[in-house]
Structure formats: C-alpha cells, structure tokens
C-alpha positions as CSV (number, residue, x, y, z in Angstrom):
1,M,0.0,0.0,0.0
2,S,1.4,3.3,-1.1
3,G,0.1,5.6,1.6
4,K,-0.4,8.3,-1.0
5,G,-3.0,9.3,-3.5
6,K,-6.6,8.0,-3.5
7,V,-7.4,5.5,-0.8
8,K,-8.2,2.1,-2.5
9,V,-11.4,0.7,-1.2
10,G,-13.2,-2.7,-1.2
11,I,-16.9,-3.1,-0.3
12,I,-18.4,-6.1,1.3
13,G,-22.0,-6.2,0.3
14,S,-23.8,-5.3,-2.9
15,Q,-27.4,-4.5,-2.0
16,F,-29.0,-1.3,-0.6
17,E,-26.2,-0.2,1.8
18,G,-23.4,-1.4,-0.5
19,E,-24.9,0.6,-3.3
20,I,-25.0,3.7,-1.0
21,H,-21.3,3.2,-0.2
22,A,-20.4,2.8,-3.9
23,A,-22.4,5.9,-4.9
24,S,-20.9,7.9,-2.0
25,F,-17.3,7.1,-2.9
26,Q,-18.1,8.1,-6.5
27,M,-19.1,11.5,-5.2
28,I,-15.7,12.1,-3.6
29,P,-13.2,11.0,-6.3
30,D,-10.5,13.2,-5.0
31,E,-10.1,11.1,-1.8
32,A,-11.0,7.5,-2.5
33,E,-11.7,5.0,-5.2
34,V,-13.6,1.7,-5.0
35,V,-11.6,-0.9,-6.7
36,A,-13.4,-4.1,-5.6
37,V,-16.7,-5.4,-4.3
38,A,-17.5,-8.8,-2.8
39,S,-20.9,-10.5,-2.3
40,P,-21.7,-14.2,-2.0
41,T,-24.9,-13.9,-4.0
42,P,-24.2,-14.7,-7.6
43,G,-24.6,-11.8,-9.9
44,H,-25.2,-9.1,-7.3
45,A,-21.6,-7.9,-7.0
46,Q,-21.3,-7.9,-10.8
47,K,-24.4,-5.7,-11.2
48,L,-23.0,-3.2,-8.7
49,A,-19.6,-3.3,-10.4
50,V,-21.1,-2.6,-13.8
51,R,-23.2,0.3,-12.5
52,F,-20.3,2.0,-10.7
53,G,-17.4,1.0,-12.8
54,I,-15.7,-1.2,-10.1
55,A,-12.9,-3.2,-11.7
56,R,-12.8,-6.3,-9.5
57,V,-15.6,-8.6,-8.3
58,F,-15.5,-11.4,-5.7
59,T,-18.0,-13.9,-4.3
60,D,-15.6,-14.6,-1.4
61,Y,-14.6,-11.5,0.6
62,K,-11.6,-13.2,1.9
63,K,-10.2,-13.5,-1.6
64,M,-10.8,-9.7,-2.0
65,L,-8.8,-9.1,1.2
66,A,-5.8,-10.8,-0.5
67,E,-5.6,-7.9,-3.0
68,K,-2.5,-6.0,-1.9
69,D,-3.6,-2.5,-3.0
70,I,-6.8,-2.4,-1.1
71,E,-6.3,-0.2,2.0
72,M,-9.8,0.2,3.5
73,V,-12.8,-2.1,3.5
74,T,-16.4,-1.1,4.2
75,I,-18.8,-3.7,5.7
76,A,-22.3,-3.4,4.3
77,A,-23.4,-6.9,5.4
78,P,-25.9,-8.3,7.9
79,N,-25.2,-7.5,11.6
80,Y,-24.3,-11.1,12.6
81,L,-21.3,-11.0,10.2
82,H,-19.8,-7.8,11.3
83,A,-17.5,-9.1,14.0
84,Q,-15.8,-11.9,12.0
85,M,-15.5,-9.7,8.9
86,T,-13.8,-7.0,11.0
87,V,-11.3,-9.5,12.5
88,D,-10.6,-10.9,9.0
89,I,-10.1,-7.4,7.5
90,A,-7.8,-6.3,10.3
91,G,-5.9,-9.5,10.0
92,A,-5.3,-8.6,6.3
93,G,-3.8,-5.3,7.5
94,K,-6.6,-3.1,6.1
95,H,-8.7,-0.4,7.8
96,V,-12.3,-1.1,8.6
97,V,-15.5,0.9,8.1
98,C,-18.3,-1.0,9.8
99,E,-21.9,-0.2,9.3
100,K,-24.2,0.3,12.3
101,P,-24.9,-1.4,14.6
102,L,-21.3,-2.5,15.3
103,C,-22.1,-6.1,16.0
104,M,-24.3,-8.5,18.1
105,T,-22.7,-8.6,21.5
106,L,-20.4,-6.6,23.8
107,E,-17.9,-9.4,23.7
108,E,-17.8,-9.2,19.9
109,A,-17.3,-5.4,20.2
110,D,-14.3,-5.9,22.5
111,V,-12.7,-8.4,20.1
112,M,-13.2,-6.1,17.1
113,I,-11.7,-3.1,19.0
114,E,-8.7,-5.0,20.3
115,T,-8.0,-6.8,17.1
116,C,-7.9,-3.6,15.1
117,R,-5.7,-2.0,17.7
118,S,-3.3,-4.9,17.8
119,K,-3.1,-4.9,14.0
120,G,-2.5,-1.2,13.8
121,V,-5.6,-0.4,11.7
122,L,-8.5,1.9,12.2
123,L,-12.0,0.7,13.2
124,M,-14.4,3.3,12.1
125,Y,-18.1,3.2,12.9
126,A,-20.3,4.3,10.1
127,E,-22.9,6.6,11.7
128,E,-23.9,9.0,9.0
129,L,-25.9,11.3,11.4
130,F,-22.6,12.6,12.6
131,F,-22.2,14.0,9.0
132,T,-25.7,14.9,8.0
133,P,-25.5,18.6,7.1
134,K,-28.6,19.9,8.9
135,Y,-27.7,18.0,12.0
136,V,-24.1,19.1,11.9
137,K,-25.3,22.7,11.7
138,A,-27.6,22.2,14.7
139,K,-24.7,20.8,16.7
140,E,-22.4,23.7,15.6
141,M,-25.0,26.2,16.9
142,A,-25.4,24.3,20.1
143,D,-21.7,24.2,20.7
144,Q,-21.5,27.9,20.1
145,G,-24.1,28.5,22.9
146,A,-27.1,29.3,20.8
147,F,-29.5,27.4,23.0
148,G,-27.8,27.8,26.3
149,R,-27.9,24.6,28.4
150,V,-29.4,21.9,26.2
151,Y,-31.8,19.8,28.3
152,L,-33.6,17.7,25.7
153,V,-32.5,16.2,22.3
154,K,-35.0,14.2,20.3
155,Q,-34.3,12.1,17.2
156,M,-37.0,10.3,15.2
157,E,-36.7,7.9,12.3
158,K,-39.8,6.1,11.0
159,H,-41.0,4.2,7.9
160,F,-42.8,1.0,7.0
161,G,-39.9,-1.4,7.1
162,P,-36.5,-2.3,5.8
163,H,-35.4,-3.3,2.3
164,A,-33.6,-6.7,2.8
165,P,-35.2,-9.8,4.2
166,W,-32.4,-10.4,6.8
167,F,-33.5,-7.3,8.8
168,W,-36.8,-9.2,9.7
169,D,-34.8,-12.2,10.9
170,V,-33.7,-11.6,14.4
171,E,-31.1,-14.5,14.1
172,R,-29.2,-12.4,11.6
173,S,-30.2,-8.9,12.7
174,G,-30.1,-9.2,16.5
175,G,-33.3,-7.2,16.9
176,G,-36.1,-5.2,15.3
177,V,-36.5,-1.5,14.7
178,F,-34.6,-0.5,17.9
179,M,-31.6,-2.5,16.8
180,D,-31.9,-1.2,13.2
181,M,-32.6,2.5,13.7
182,G,-32.5,3.1,17.5
183,C,-28.8,2.8,17.2
184,H,-28.9,6.0,15.1
185,G,-30.8,7.9,17.7
186,I,-28.7,6.7,20.6
187,A,-25.5,7.7,18.7
188,F,-27.0,11.1,17.7
189,C,-28.0,12.1,21.2
190,Y,-24.7,10.9,22.7
191,W,-22.7,12.8,20.0
192,F,-24.8,15.9,20.0
193,L,-24.4,16.4,23.8
194,G,-20.6,15.9,23.6
195,R,-20.5,12.2,24.6
196,P,-21.5,12.5,28.3
197,K,-21.9,9.4,30.4
198,I,-25.3,7.7,29.9
199,K,-26.8,6.9,33.3
200,T,-30.1,5.1,32.5
201,V,-32.1,3.7,29.6
202,Y,-35.9,3.3,29.5
203,C,-37.6,1.7,26.6
204,Q,-41.0,0.6,25.4
205,M,-41.5,-1.6,22.4
206,A,-44.1,-3.7,20.6
207,T,-44.9,-5.4,17.3
208,H,-47.9,-3.6,16.0
209,V,-48.0,-4.4,12.2
210,H,-45.4,-6.9,11.1
211,G,-45.9,-9.9,13.4
212,D,-46.2,-12.1,10.3
213,K,-42.7,-11.2,9.2
214,T,-40.6,-10.9,12.4
215,K,-40.3,-11.8,16.0
216,G,-38.8,-8.4,16.4
217,E,-40.3,-5.1,17.5
218,D,-41.6,-2.8,14.8
219,D,-42.1,0.3,17.1
220,S,-40.0,1.6,19.9
221,L,-39.6,4.6,22.3
222,C,-36.4,5.1,24.2
223,I,-35.4,7.7,26.9
224,L,-31.8,8.2,27.8
225,E,-30.7,10.1,30.9
226,F,-27.2,11.6,30.8
227,D,-25.0,12.6,33.7
228,N,-25.1,16.2,32.6
229,S,-28.9,16.2,33.4
230,A,-29.9,16.2,29.7
231,V,-32.4,13.7,28.3
232,G,-32.4,12.0,24.9
233,L,-35.8,10.9,23.4
234,I,-35.6,8.4,20.5
235,E,-38.6,7.3,18.5
236,N,-38.4,4.6,15.8
237,S,-40.9,2.7,13.8
238,W,-41.2,0.2,11.0
239,A,-45.0,0.6,11.2
240,R,-45.3,4.2,9.9
241,R,-47.2,4.4,6.6
242,G,-46.4,7.1,4.1
243,G,-42.7,6.8,3.6
244,M,-39.7,8.0,5.6
245,E,-39.7,10.5,8.5
246,D,-36.3,11.6,9.9
247,R,-36.0,14.6,12.1
248,I,-34.5,16.1,15.3
249,E,-35.5,18.6,17.9
250,V,-33.1,20.4,20.3
251,Y,-34.3,22.2,23.4
252,G,-32.2,24.5,25.6
253,E,-32.9,27.0,28.3
254,G,-32.1,29.7,25.8
255,G,-33.4,28.4,22.5
256,V,-34.7,25.7,20.3
257,T,-34.1,24.3,16.8
258,Y,-35.8,21.7,14.6
259,A,-34.5,19.9,11.6
260,D,-36.5,17.8,9.2
261,L,-34.1,15.8,7.1
262,H,-36.4,15.5,4.1
263,M,-38.8,18.4,3.9
264,G,-36.3,21.1,3.5
265,N,-34.8,19.4,0.5
266,A,-37.9,18.2,-1.2
267,L,-40.1,19.3,-4.1
268,P,-43.8,19.1,-3.2
269,T,-45.2,17.2,-6.1
270,Y,-48.5,15.9,-7.2
271,S,-48.9,13.2,-9.9
272,E,-51.8,11.2,-11.1
273,Y,-49.5,8.8,-12.9
274,G,-46.5,8.3,-10.6
275,Y,-42.8,8.5,-11.6
276,G,-39.5,6.7,-11.0
277,Y,-38.2,7.5,-7.5
278,A,-39.1,10.0,-4.8
279,V,-37.1,9.2,-1.7
280,E,-35.9,6.2,0.4
281,K,-38.8,4.1,1.6
282,A,-41.5,6.0,-0.3
283,P,-44.2,3.4,-1.1
284,T,-45.7,5.2,-4.1
285,T,-45.1,8.2,-6.3
286,K,-48.8,8.8,-7.1
287,G,-50.7,11.6,-5.5
288,W,-48.8,14.1,-3.3
289,T,-45.1,13.2,-2.8
290,Y,-41.9,14.9,-1.8
291,P,-39.0,13.9,-4.0
292,V,-35.7,14.7,-2.5
293,F,-32.7,16.0,-4.6
294,E,-29.1,15.2,-3.7
295,E,-30.4,12.6,-1.3
296,L,-27.1,10.9,-0.3
297,W,-25.5,14.3,0.3
298,N,-28.4,15.4,2.5
299,Y,-28.0,12.2,4.5
300,G,-24.2,12.8,4.9
301,F,-23.0,9.5,3.3
302,P,-20.3,11.1,1.0
303,Q,-19.1,13.4,3.7
304,E,-18.8,10.4,6.0
305,M,-16.8,8.3,3.5
306,R,-14.6,11.3,2.6
307,H,-13.8,11.7,6.3
308,F,-12.9,8.0,6.7
309,A,-10.6,8.1,3.7
310,R,-8.9,11.1,5.1
311,C,-8.4,9.3,8.4
312,V,-6.6,6.5,6.6
313,R,-4.2,9.1,5.2
314,G,-3.7,10.6,8.6
315,K,-5.4,13.9,7.6
316,E,-8.2,13.7,10.2
317,E,-8.9,11.9,13.4
318,P,-11.9,9.5,13.3
319,Q,-15.2,11.1,14.5
320,A,-16.9,7.7,14.9
321,T,-14.9,4.8,16.3
322,G,-15.3,1.2,17.4
323,E,-15.5,2.5,21.0
324,D,-18.5,4.7,20.0
325,G,-20.1,1.6,18.5
326,R,-19.5,-0.3,21.7
327,V,-21.3,2.4,23.7
328,I,-24.3,2.2,21.4
329,Q,-24.2,-1.6,21.7
330,E,-24.4,-1.4,25.4
331,V,-27.3,0.9,25.3
332,L,-29.1,-1.4,22.8
333,F,-28.8,-4.3,25.3
334,A,-29.9,-2.1,28.2
335,G,-32.9,-0.9,26.1
336,Y,-34.2,-4.4,25.4
337,Q,-33.7,-5.2,29.1
338,S,-35.8,-2.2,30.0
339,A,-38.5,-3.1,27.6
340,A,-38.7,-6.5,29.2
341,T,-38.9,-5.3,32.7
342,G,-40.9,-2.1,32.2
343,S,-38.3,-0.2,34.3
344,K,-35.2,1.9,33.8
345,T,-31.9,0.0,33.2
346,Q,-28.8,1.4,34.9
347,L,-25.5,1.7,33.0
348,P,-23.0,0.2,32.9
349,F,-24.9,-2.9,31.8
350,Q,-23.5,-6.4,31.0
351,A,-25.7,-9.0,29.3
352,D,-23.8,-12.1,30.0
353,G,-24.9,-15.2,28.1
354,F,-27.1,-13.4,25.6
355,K,-26.2,-13.7,21.9
356,R,-28.5,-11.0,20.6
357,P,-29.8,-7.8,22.2
358,I,-33.4,-8.8,21.5
359,D,-33.1,-12.0,23.5
360,L,-33.4,-9.9,26.6
361,W,-36.9,-8.7,25.5
362,L,-38.1,-12.0,24.0
363,K,-37.3,-14.0,27.2
364,G,-40.0,-12.2,29.0
365,R,-42.7,-12.5,26.4
C-alpha cells in the first residue's frame, strides 16, 4: 500500500447499503476509489460493479482481502457477520469501516476493537448522522451556545420497514427496529451532547403491524438520561405508513431548533400517474409526494466516506470509532432489558450469556 493518493477501497455487500457506499465514494473521487466489491450472492456484485465502474468482483470477501492494493474495506453486510469480517479485514492489514450497529454482543465489540488496535488499523463506525449537514449545523449552533444549556434532544426515524429480508430475521439482525434504527438515535444524542456518560435507559417496544414477518419489535420509544442532566428521546418505527420520516428537535434553556431531514430538501409534487423515485422508503409516487434531490449528500454519506478516507491518510482523526459503536451496543442491550422489565436500566450494563440484544426482550414475552 502506497500511503499516498486516493485510498483504494473494497466493499463487502452489494445490495442497498453497498450501493450507498459505492455511490458515495463516486461523489468524492479526490479522496478514494472503490476498486473491488464482494458478495456471496451470484450476480449481485457484478451488477453493482457494472453500475459504478468497479474493476474487481468477488464472491468470497476473503479473496478480496488478499488484494494488496486495497487499504480500506467497508462492511455493508448483515449484523451477525460484522465481527468476524472485522477480524478478517484487520488480519489482512486493512482499515475497517463497519456499518451500524457495530455487532451483536459486547464481547464481539471488544474483540473487534482489540484486534484492530493490535493490528494497527482503524476501526471506524459508520454513523452518518454525525455528518448529516442539517444535524451538523444544529450541533455547531449548540456548541456555540445558541441554545444555552441543552436539556432535551429528540431524534425520530420512522418508515414502513427495511429493504432486505435479513432485517426481519432476528437471528441475523439481532433485533427489530430499535436495533436497526434506534442505534442512530442513541448515537446522535450521545454525540450531539458531547459524549457524556449515559446513566439510565428506559424503553417501550411492541410489534404492531409486522408480526407475520418478524419476532422483532416494529415500534420503539427510548429515553436516555445523561449525567449532565440532559435527556435524549428516540422514536423509531417500521410501522409508519407514508414513507420516511427523519427529524431532530433540540431544546435548551435559551433556544430551540428543529431539523426535518427531508422536507427542507424536497419538491412538493402531485402526480396522477407516478414516476420513478421520490425518496428512500417512499411506497408510491402517485398523489402528493416529496421527491428529494441530492439525497445521499443530504444524509451525509459522501461526507462520512470522505472523512474515513482522510483518516486512513492521517489527515483527520476518526469522529466515529469502534469505541463509540460499543457504547451504542451497550445501550441497545440495556434498552431491550428495560422493555422486558418495564423499568429503567442502569448503565454500565453487561448482558452475560445473551447472543443477541433482542433475546433480553423475548425472554419475558
């Protein structure tokens, strides 16, 4: 590996998230270049490679790791594979970008962090809300004192369910909507408030709509109490009709701000006939819709990948690390425990003997 020029990237995964990674890197050609993609599903990686001009295609990611010029590998694979893939990538001497959530258990998180440290590679946690332009601006204002002492931060993400079948399978995902999207809200509140210690977690969750598809919850509410007296409120749903909703609210003793991720970048549109694509998770394009322009940039994906590439070159320090991912993983476990007991769960929390966060909730049902 040269250590100069564009960072050479390999992607593991070729479906929805893998496509986002490929498209995001294509938007930052000055910093990085995707040179390989791996997926075990015949034809999937090839289709992605053709679409984005990726030169090398593999059905076995371990063979991709043998390519000497690849310096950084992004993991866009099901949750239960994250830990072993990270160990393998680090063992090959390559930097790791792992999609959220970090893994399935705290023990896995510790192995991932220690392996990357011992191999001298970066473990970077792919939380795009740290790079979402509207949310970054809100934090910038808060850090400048615009709202005084911030006492409440809310993050909401809701739609009618995920793209890939594995999300519905708790054996592979580790949980339902709280595992899938609650990790975003936990990370956002933690980051926005400056990473204070999280004292307690209180969650309610249920399966309202998709009981025929999953054992997991399709709706969740989570309250975090921080040791600086601030509160985080996180709302997530796979049961919301009408497409994607993603927004934040910040309340301080001296001010307030709201940010709706989609509405400020959408074109209110009415169509009797429908059209190609409006926005992620939109169920239809007939009637009133709100197509979003420059969607990936509005989400923060290209900015995130540019940052990770610059970290590989030593130009920046990682904003989202494996240690951050471990904090989120601990809160996920504590949240499922809270939902099972109906009471607050104190942190630190250790879920010994449980292989998936959702098992803590399912055991009491």
